[in-house]
N, CA, C and O of each residue as an XYZ file, in Angstrom:
244
protein
N      51.930     26.786    -39.771
C      52.928     25.804    -39.157
C      51.952     24.583    -39.172
O      50.741     24.746    -39.021
N      52.415     23.576    -39.325
C      51.868     22.274    -39.211
C      52.045     21.569    -37.848
O      53.179     21.454    -37.383
N      50.984     21.102    -37.203
C      51.354     20.379    -35.876
C      50.784     18.961    -35.834
O      49.714     18.550    -36.282
N      51.772     18.304    -35.175
C      51.479     16.818    -35.101
C      50.218     16.540    -33.830
O      50.190     17.240    -32.818
N      49.440     15.665    -34.026
C      48.591     15.442    -33.084
C      49.120     14.882    -31.640
O      49.679     13.791    -31.529
N      48.910     15.638    -30.714
C      49.349     14.942    -29.253
C      48.444     13.544    -28.996
O      48.954     12.664    -28.303
N      47.420     13.392    -29.424
C      46.679     12.274    -28.842
C      46.031     12.758    -27.685
O      45.588     11.864    -26.964
N      45.800     14.224    -27.199
C      44.916     14.233    -26.140
C      43.779     15.316    -26.964
O      44.450     16.131    -27.596
N      42.791     15.484    -27.085
C      41.735     16.381    -27.742
C      41.973     17.750    -27.182
O      42.032     18.768    -27.872
N      42.093     17.704    -26.004
C      42.025     18.962    -25.197
C      43.555     19.676    -25.271
O      43.720     20.780    -24.752
N      44.399     19.140    -25.788
C      45.502     19.575    -26.045
C      45.748     20.265    -27.616
O      46.246     21.332    -27.974
N      45.196     19.209    -28.295
C      45.203     19.689    -29.770
C      43.900     20.583    -29.841
O      43.728     21.108    -30.941
N      43.277     20.760    -29.205
C      42.294     21.816    -29.476
C      43.043     23.561    -28.796
O      42.820     24.678    -29.264
N      43.702     23.289    -27.903
C      44.282     24.324    -27.518
C      45.386     24.782    -28.346
O      45.665     25.981    -28.383
N      45.977     23.995    -28.952
C      47.061     24.289    -29.856
C      46.484     24.907    -31.182
O      46.829     26.008    -31.611
N      45.693     24.191    -31.703
C      44.973     24.593    -33.100
C      44.865     26.094    -32.658
O      45.412     27.017    -33.262
N      43.987     26.248    -31.375
C      43.725     27.889    -31.200
C      44.417     28.930    -31.620
O      43.965     29.963    -32.115
N      46.224     28.474    -31.292
C      47.068     29.301    -31.432
C      46.921     29.876    -32.972
O      47.082     31.065    -33.247
N      46.621     28.948    -33.845
C      46.167     29.815    -35.398
C      45.441     30.883    -35.208
O      45.805     31.717    -36.037
N      44.644     31.275    -34.581
C      43.637     32.298    -34.429
C      44.542     33.980    -34.314
O      44.233     35.121    -34.658
N      45.554     33.470    -33.760
C      46.215     34.699    -33.335
C      47.240     35.050    -34.747
O      48.106     35.925    -34.724
N      46.992     34.326    -35.747
C      47.568     34.829    -37.188
C      46.791     35.447    -37.749
O      47.253     35.673    -38.867
N      45.662     35.958    -37.618
C      44.484     36.785    -37.814
C      44.435     38.067    -36.872
O      43.563     38.920    -37.033
N      45.098     38.135    -36.197
C      44.955     39.400    -35.296
C      45.842     40.330    -35.290
O      46.928     40.044    -35.795
N      45.622     41.891    -34.646
C      46.903     42.587    -34.817
C      47.714     41.963    -33.582
O      47.204     41.086    -32.884
N      48.827     42.393    -33.380
C      49.519     42.060    -32.098
C      49.137     42.066    -30.865
O      49.623     41.329    -30.008
N      47.915     43.191    -30.599
C      47.546     43.472    -29.451
C      46.164     42.554    -29.146
O      45.423     42.689    -28.172
N      46.038     41.705    -30.107
C      44.885     40.774    -29.694
C      45.242     39.534    -29.478
O      44.410     38.668    -29.208
N      46.837     39.241    -29.595
C      47.734     37.942    -29.408
C      47.634     37.436    -28.158
O      47.673     36.228    -27.923
N      47.476     38.492    -27.138
C      47.207     38.033    -25.317
C      45.986     37.060    -24.941
O      45.869     36.060    -24.233
N      45.082     37.873    -25.798
C      43.740     37.239    -25.515
C      43.889     35.389    -25.767
O      43.595     34.461    -25.013
N      44.405     35.404    -27.000
C      44.790     33.975    -27.478
C      45.427     33.160    -26.814
O      45.120     31.981    -26.637
N      46.647     33.896    -26.271
C      47.722     32.995    -25.800
C      47.181     32.641    -24.151
O      47.432     31.587    -23.567
N      46.316     33.892    -23.530
C      46.135     33.433    -22.218
C      44.834     31.875    -22.064
O      44.696     30.976    -21.234
N      44.065     32.283    -23.450
C      43.101     31.012    -23.369
C      43.818     29.704    -23.942
O      43.317     28.617    -23.654
N      44.883     29.748    -24.682
C      45.708     28.633    -24.870
C      46.472     28.134    -23.656
O      46.754     26.941    -23.539
N      46.756     28.905    -22.893
C      47.721     28.562    -21.503
C      46.495     28.133    -20.768
O      46.656     26.913    -20.720
N      45.373     28.393    -20.169
C      44.307     27.824    -19.640
C      43.827     26.689    -20.164
O      43.507     25.759    -19.424
N      43.726     26.622    -21.339
C      43.244     25.158    -21.629
C      44.342     24.199    -21.448
O      44.052     23.124    -20.922
N      45.492     24.405    -21.782
C      46.639     23.664    -21.343
C      46.909     23.246    -19.816
O      47.354     22.144    -19.496
N      46.564     24.328    -18.870
C      46.464     24.264    -17.312
C      45.377     23.187    -16.965
O      45.627     22.238    -16.222
N      44.156     23.394    -17.550
C      42.745     22.655    -17.364
C      43.301     21.180    -17.865
O      43.074     20.271    -17.066
N      43.939     20.849    -18.977
C      44.249     19.411    -19.573
C      45.155     18.673    -18.610
O      45.000     17.480    -18.351
N      46.380     19.648    -17.942
C      47.368     18.886    -16.831
C      46.233     18.782    -15.421
O      46.243     17.692    -14.848
N      45.511     19.599    -14.998
C      44.754     19.705    -13.793
C      43.850     18.209    -14.037
O      43.723     17.448    -13.078
N      43.431     17.968    -14.969
C      42.804     16.779    -15.194
C      43.542     15.424    -15.358
O      43.033     14.306    -15.283
N      44.936     15.762    -15.615
C      45.657     14.524    -15.353
C      45.689     14.075    -14.126
O      45.580     12.940    -13.662
N      45.923     15.540    -13.460
C      46.151     14.978    -12.069
C      44.784     14.262    -11.398
O      44.764     13.137    -10.898
N      43.995     14.904    -11.476
C      42.578     14.477    -10.979
C      42.086     13.105    -11.365
O      41.412     12.438    -10.580
N      42.402     12.697    -12.511
C      42.307     11.353    -12.821
C      42.657     10.274    -11.980
O      43.777     10.321    -11.473
N      41.884      9.257    -11.715
C      42.490      8.148    -10.801
C      43.135      7.502    -11.533
O      42.787      7.296    -12.695
N      44.502      6.917    -10.875
C      45.780      5.972    -11.781
C      45.151      4.814    -11.916
O      43.959      4.522    -11.823
N      46.317      4.046    -12.200
C      45.755      2.386    -11.932
C      45.869      1.781    -10.591
O      46.714      2.112     -9.758
N      44.854      0.758    -10.413
C      44.591      0.510     -9.014
C      45.709     -0.651     -8.891
O      45.904     -1.381     -9.863
N      46.543     -0.846     -7.534
C      47.291     -1.605     -7.365
C      46.263     -3.100     -7.290
O      45.095     -3.318     -6.968
N      47.550     -4.035     -7.832
C      46.948     -5.507     -7.500
C      46.609     -5.676     -6.189
O      47.247     -5.096     -5.310
N      45.599     -6.462     -5.916
C      45.155     -6.625     -4.302
C      45.948     -8.192     -3.904
O      45.840     -9.140     -4.682
N      46.440     -8.261     -3.094
C      47.321     -9.179     -2.249
C      46.107     -9.868     -1.632
O      45.610     -9.321     -0.647
N      45.558    -11.019     -2.097
C      44.655    -11.704     -1.296
C      45.129    -12.860     -0.334
O      44.309    -13.614      0.190
N      46.533    -12.971     -0.117
C      47.193    -13.633      1.101
C      46.686    -13.488      2.472
O      47.035    -12.449      3.034
N      46.067    -14.159      3.023
C      45.281    -13.899      4.435
C      46.064    -14.565      5.378
O      45.738    -14.562      6.565
């Protein structure tokens, strides 16, 4: 299956890893799925940890 790039290298790498399950027996899929799930969780956690834009400073005193 062809996947469109998401623009986030971590997410794209995790989704590309799903292709590894194609070459495994069914009992090997869980390891791939768990790895992909962890990669996506890590990407989301990194978004939460990233500082957002700083608010403009009000220089009126």
